N, C-alpha and C positions, 0 to 999 in steps of 0.2 A: 326093768325095774332098777332103780338106783338105791344102793345100800351104802351104809357107812358114811353118810354125809349128815352131820348134825348141825343144828343152830347153836351158836355159842352165846352164852350169857355169863358175863364176868363183871363183878363189881370192883370199883377202885375209888380211892380218894382222888381229888382233882385240885389243880391250881390254875389260875387264870393270868393271862398277860394282856396288857392293853398296848396297842400299836397304832400309830398314825402314819400313813404314807402321804408323801407330798406331791404337788403337781409335777407331772412329767415322769414320775417313777413308774417302772414296769412292775406290775403286781407279782407275777410269778417269781421273778428273780429276787425281789425283796422278801417275799414269803419264804423262799428257799433259804436265803441268807439268814433270816431270823431263826428258822427251824434248826439250822446247822449251829448257829451261835449259841442257842439255848439248849441244844441237844434234846429237842422235843421228840420223843419216841412214840407217843400215842396222842396226837393232837386232833382238835377239830375246831372249826370256825363256830364260835358261840354267838357271834353277832357281827354285822358289817353294815356300815352306812357310808355313802359317798357318791362320787361321780367319776365317769370315765370319758376320755376323748376317743380312745380306740378300744374295741371289745373284740376278742378272739374267741369264737365259739365253734364247737363241733356239735352239730345237731344230731338228734337221735337217729341211729342207724346209718349215719354218714361216715365216710372215712376222712374227708377233707375238712380243713379248718376254714371258717368264714370270717374274714376280717371286716369289721364295721368301723367307720370313722364318722364322728359327729359329736353330739352332746347327749350323754346318757346318764340317767340316775341309776344307781345300783339299788335294786329292789330286794335282792337277797343274794348271799353267797354262802353256800353250805358245803360241807364235806369233811374229809379226814386228811390228816397230815402226818407224815413220819419222816425219819431221816433220809430214807431212800426214795421218797415219792409223795404223791398226793392224789386225791380223787375229789375234784371240786366241781360244783355246778353253780352257774351264775345266771341270774335273771336281771334284765335291765329294761328301762323304759326310755323311749325317745321323747322329744319335746311335745309331741302330740299325745303322749301317754300310751302309745302302742308298746306292748311288751314282747320281748324275745328272751329266750333262754336256751341253755344247753350246757354241755361239758366245757368248762373253762380251759382255755389253752394259753400258752405263752403269747404275749403281744397285747395284753390289756394295759392301758396307760391311764394313770390318775389324772383327772381334770382339775378339781379343786382340793379334794381331800379323799382319803379312804380311811375310815376309822374302824379298827378291827378289835374284837375281843377274841382271843384264842385260848381255848381250854386245853389242858393236858391231863390225861389219866396217869397218875404218878406211879402206879404199881403194874402197869401193863406196857406192852410194846406192840406196835402194828408193823406188819410187813405185807408184801404182796406175793402170792404164789398162784400158779396155774390152777384153775378150777375146772374140773371135768364137766360140770353142769353148764357153765356160761361160755367156756372156751377162752376166757380172759384171765389175766392175773387179777385176783380178788383179795380182799382184806383177810388177813389171818391175825388173830388176837392171841398173844402169848403173855405169860407172866414175866416180869423182869427178874 
């Protein structure tokens, strides 16, 4: 029986940033630079539209990253962002409309544009700490 693990519910005000990534830019490094420059401590991807030439995904239950090269539309990008890391999931479609998705990894390259709206919870901070239930470093929500 697992005890002393509770679900956290915390309210906060929010602000939003709009960001456009250009052709050839690597998404992870640009997001990381943006988060650092703005000191975003509790962020999330509120919206994303664009295309990629390279997509780096880690599929569910897999350890290795799969690098795909081609022409892909971004169907969705979701997840959390903080100064020390991120947890992002990406869904893409190929020219025939077939979809793939998984954990987004470094190596995704913008094809024509990547338009992002990033939200930030202004009174909270996110971090990652080991979770005894999942065995992974998981989201911890703290007041600022």
